[in-house]
N, C-alpha and C positions, 0 to 999 in steps of 0.2 A: 441194600447193595445199590450203589449209584449206577444210573443208566449210562451205557457207553455212548460216546459222541458219535453221531452219524458220520460215516466215511463218505467223502465226495467221490462221485463217479469220475473215472478217468476222462480227461478231455479228448474228444475225437482228434485223430491225427491231422485231419484236414484243417480243423480250426486252429490247432497249435501251429501248423505250418503257415497259415495265413497271419497269425499273430506275430510269429517270428519274422515273416517277410515284411510286415508293416513296420516293426521296430528297425529292421535293417534298412528299409527305405528311408525312415526318418534320419538314421545315421548317415545314409548316403546324401540326403539333402544337406545336412550340416557340413559334410566333407566336400561335396562337389559345388556347393553354392559359391564359395570364394574362388575355387580353382577352375571351374568350368563355366559357370553361368555368366561371369563377368570377365571381360578382357579389354585391354587398352590397345588402341591403334593410333598411328601417327597420321594426322590430317595433312592436307595440302599446305597449311600454314605452319607446319612443323609443331603442332600442338597434340598433346595426348588426349584422345577422346575415349570415353568409356562406352563400350558396346555390350550388349547382352546376347547370349546364345542359349535361349530357353529350350529349343528343340534338342540340342545336344545334351543339355543338363538333364532334362527329363528322360532322355534315352539312357544315360548312365545310371540314374536312379532306378529305372525300370529293370535294367539288366541285373544289378546287384540284388534287387528284391526278388526277381524271378529265380536267380541262382540259389538264394537262401531258401525259397519255398521248395524248390526241387531237392535241395539237400535234406531238408527235414522230412519231406514226404517220401523220397525214394532212397537216397544215398545212406542216410543214417540208419533206417531199418535194415538195409542190406548189410551194413557193417556189423550190426548187432547179431544178425543171423549167421554170420560166418563162423565156422568152427575155430576154436583157439589154435594159434600157430604152435607147432611143436618146437620146443626149445632146441638150441643148437647141440646140446649134449645128448638129447634123446634120439635125434634123427640125423643121419649123415647128409652132407650137401648133395643136392641133385646132380646127376651126371652132366646135364646140359650146362649147369653153372660152372662145374670144373672145366669143361671144354671151352666155355666162353672166357674164363679167366686165363686159360692157357693160350688161346689163339687170338684174343682181342688185340693185344699190344702189337704182335707182328702184322696183323691185318691192318691196323690203324697206321703203322709206319709205312707199309706198302701203299696204302691209299693216298696218304699225303705226299708220298714221293711221286706218284703218277698223276697227282691232281691237276697240274697245268695241262698235260696232254689230253686228259679227259675233258676239261673245260673247253679246250680248243676244238675238240671233235664235236662237242655238243652245241656250242654257241658260235663257233667261227672266230676269225681274228678280230672282227669288229666288236663282238660282245664279250670277249674273254677278259678284256682289261679290267672291267668292273668286278668280275667274279674272282679273279686272281688277286687283285689289289685289296678291295674292300673286304672280301670274305676270307681270302687266304692269308695275306700278309698281316692284316689287322688282327685277325684271330690269333695267329701265331705269336705276335708281339705280346698279347695279353696272356697267352699260355706260358710264355717264357717268364713274364712278370709274376704270374701266379705261382709258378714253380719256385721262383726266387723267394717270394714272400712265404711260401710254404715251409722253407727252412726255418724262418724266424717264428712264425705263428704255429704251423702244424707240427714241426718236430721239436723246437725248443720251448714252445708254449709262451712266447713273449708277444703280447698284443702290440702291434705296430700300426699306428694310424698316419704316420708320416713317410710311408715307403716311397711316395712319389718324389720326395726330395732327392733320393739317390738316382732315380730315373732322370731327374733334371740335371744333376751333377754330370752324369755320363753324356747327356745331350749337349750341354754347354761346353764341356771339356773338349769334345770332338769338334764342335763348331768353332770355338775360339782358336784352338791349336791348329786346325786344318787351314783356317784363313790366315793366321799370322805366321805360321812356320811352314806351311805348305806340305805337311806330312800326309801320307796316304791313309786311306780308311783302315787298311790292315795293320799299319803301324800304330794308329791311335786307338784302335779297338781295345787291346789289352791295357793301354795306358788309361783309358776312360774307366775301365773296370777297377784298376788299382786306385785311382783317385776316389771313386765312389766307395770302395772298401775302406779307404782312409777316413772318409767322413762317417762311415758306419761305425768305425772304432771310436771316433770322437763322440758320436751319439751314445755309444755303449757305456762309456765311463760314467757320465752323470746319472745313469738309470740303473746302476748295478744293484741298488737296494730296493728298487721299485718293482711292483707286481700289479697285475690287473688294471683297474681303472686309472691308477696314478701313472702307470707306465704308458697307457694309452694317451693321457692328457699331455705328457711330456713329449712323446713322439709326434703328436698332432701339432704341438707348438713348434717343434723342430721343422716340420714340413712347412708351416706358415712362415717361419723365419727365413728359410731358404727362398721361398717365393717372393717375399718382400725385398730380400737382398737383390734378387734378379730384377725386380721392378725399379728399385731406387738407385742401383749402381749403373747409371745410364752410360757412363764413359766406357764401361767394359761390356756390359750385357745388352746395351741398347734400350733398356727399359721396356715399356709396352710395345715399342716398335719392333723389338726382337732382333734377330740376326738372320739376314737373307744371303743368298748366294753361297750357301754351304756346298763345298765340293762333294760330288757324288762318287760312289765306288766305281772302280773300273774293272774290266775283265783282263787281269794280268797286264795292266797298263793300257788297254784298249778302251777308250771312252765310248759310251753309248750315245753318240750324236750323229748328225747327218753329214759330217765332214768326210773328206777322203780317207782320213785315218780312223774313222769310226768303226764300230763293230760290224754294222751292216755292209760297209764298203770293203772291209778287210776280208770278210767271208763271202762276198759276192751275193748279198741278200738285199732285198728291198727294205728301205728304212721304215721302221715302225717303233714307237715307244714301248711296244709290248715286250721287246727283247730285254730292256732294262727291268721291267716289272717281273718277268720270269726269273731273271738273275737274282733280283732282290728277294724273291720268294724262296729260292733255294739257299740263299745266305741266311735268312732268318730261320729257315727250317733246320739248317745245320747248327745254328746257335741254340735253338730250342732243344734239339736232340743232345747237344753237348751239355746243356743245363740239366736235362733229365739224367744223363749218364753220371755227371758229377754228384747230383743229389743221391742217386741210388748207391754209388760207391761210398760217399761220405757216411751214409746211414749205416753201412755195414762196418765202418771203422770205429775205433774207440770214441772218437769225437762225436760220431752220430749217435752212439748208444748213450753218451753223456748228455746230448741234447734231449733224448727221450726221457732219461732219468730226471733231468731238470724239469721237464714238462709235467711229469707225474707228481713229483714231490721234491721241492728244493731242499727241505730240511733233511730228508732221507738221503738226498744226493750228496749233501755235505758230510753226513755221517759216514758215507762210504769212501770218503777221502777224495771226492771229485772236486777239482778247482772250479767253482761256479763262476768266478770272474773270467777266466779264460774261456769257459764254455759259452757264456753269454756274448763275449766279444767276438769269438769265432762265428757264432750264429749271425750276429749283426753284420760282420765283415763279409761273410759269404753271400748273404742275401743282398747286401748292398752292391757287391761286385757284379752279380748277375743282373741287377737292375741297371748298373752302369753300362754293361754290354748292350742291353736293350735300348737304353737312352742314346748311345752312340749310333746304333742302327736307325733309330727313329729320326735323328737329325740328318743322317745321310740319305734316308729315304725321302723326307719331306723337302730338304733343301732350305727350309725356313723353320725357325723355332721362336717361340715367345713365351712369357710366363703364363699365358692363358692355357697352354697345353699341360700345365703341371699344377692344377688346382686340387683342392681336397677331394673333389668328386672322383678324381682318378684313383686316389688312395682307397676311397670307399669302394669303388668298383673292383679293384684288385683284391681287397680284403674279402669282399662278398664272393668273389670267385673261389677263394680258398675255403671259406666257410660253407658255401653251398655245395662245393664238390666233395667236401669231407677233409677235415684237417689231417694232414699227413699222407693223403692219397694222391699219387701222381696222376692216375687215370681220372679220378674224380675231378681234379682241378682242370684237366684238359676238357672234360665234358662240360663243366660249368662255364668255362670260357667260350666254348662253342655256342652254348645256349644263350648266354647273356650278350656277348658281343655280336654273334651272328644273328640273334633275334633282333637286336637294335638295327642292324643293317637291313634285315628283311622288312622292318617296319617302313623303311624309306620307299619300298616297292609296292606298298599297299594302296595304290591310287584308287582302286575300286571302292574303297570305303568313302571316298568323296561323294559317290552317288547315293550313299545312304545317309551320311551326316552333313552333306553340303560341301560346296567347293572350298570353303574356308577351313575345313577340317584337315589338320596335319597330324598323322599318327605319330610321328617322331616326337611331337611335343609331349606326349603322354608316356614316354618311355620310362620316366622315373616313377610314375604311378604304377605301371605294370611291373616295374622292377621291385617296388615295395610289396606289391601283391605276391609276386613270386617268392620273396623272402618270407612272408608270412606263411604261405602255403607249404614251403619246404620245411619250415620250422615245426609245422603241425604234423606233416606227413612223415618226414625223416629228419628229426632234430639234429642228428649227427652228420648230416650231409648225404649226398647221393650215394657215395661209397662209404658205408659205415663200418665195414669190417677192416681189421688190421692184421697184418702178418708180422710176427716178431722178427727182429733182426737175428736173434740167436734162438735156435730150437734144438730139441733133443730127439735125435733119430728121425723124426718126421715133422715136416713143416705143416702147421695147422693155422688157419685164419682165426682170429679172435672176433667173435660176433659182437654187435653193439650192445646186446643186453647183458654182457659180462663185463662191460667197462663202465666206469663212472661217467656221469654226464659232464660235458665240457672238458673231458680229458681225451687224449689222443690215442 
């Protein structure tokens, strides 16, 4: 009888953690060497000079190696020792989760409604401008864009990488028509949405037979075509110079300026630009809530159920007699219209637009908000927008990191690196997004959420 091969003793956990940390450190060296260790600066003679940042480079490598070591040594054993989670069919949802799902939306709406007074009470008139504009208005713009793209991607299952094109159409429509015709913001807001919806239908016709990666490539090309048209049609769009002097919204015809007919003079107040910022905040808040209301109502209508059927299985959708052509076109048109509204507000808020504001990175950011929040989830998209956009703005305030990494360290430069890391972590932790449960639009006797483990991957 042949002798059995000797079994190798299991490797101690500490040695395994050290080995994994070393491998991760080598990967960090390969990744951070071109991104962090070397940088180019402009000299006094207007020449690019290559400089090195070895301290910052080794700090990044050490951080990823230590994190991997702690994960192998502490986190992974803790995850293995945890008892298996009970399936959704064997245990009812906890009471706190039901209460949270019931009261979260009303609480969130109430909080964003009183957000400017809260900021004024905490920071005063001098410090409130940054928190209302950069954190309030900026986040609400992306929440509105995320909800608009959620119709196309989350509900209809059509991967769109050129969504920023409709955002640009709305912005340039408002800018050109307001300067040439002198129409007000409230007159041009629905017109900008209609023009963006028209372009959404134009995009929908060529991609009726496309799905998945092919659809993503065509929509990406469409977004780049729109951007190149904005750059090269200089006589109309101004090219790289953009369009400046765009009229701002008024409060029932009262402008927000320092003149005698301005908002502050009419109401007997001391002039401050904060009044316009607060007004714009409530305008975009109203547009965002209108977007949420439209999305929720459409989802309960036959067209919304047709979108969800199209997302799950297009062949089965056709076999049920649903017109997939009209279903796709309505999804593109509705999503584009909401992006047009957001674009018109963006142009009115900035007073200046250029093609640099509508690059592919904007489409990628909006799509990431939808994916990270959970495709088809309104609350998840809003939470993801707060984390991504608000996190980027908070990075501008982390000046204390310069004391650790040096005065040349700018945290905002590494936002894309952290953005990619967040994408990887969320795909490992919750691959279906932050809000992975779904509630059907039609239910029998009792509404029940559909947990993620009962749904197919990459389905909504």
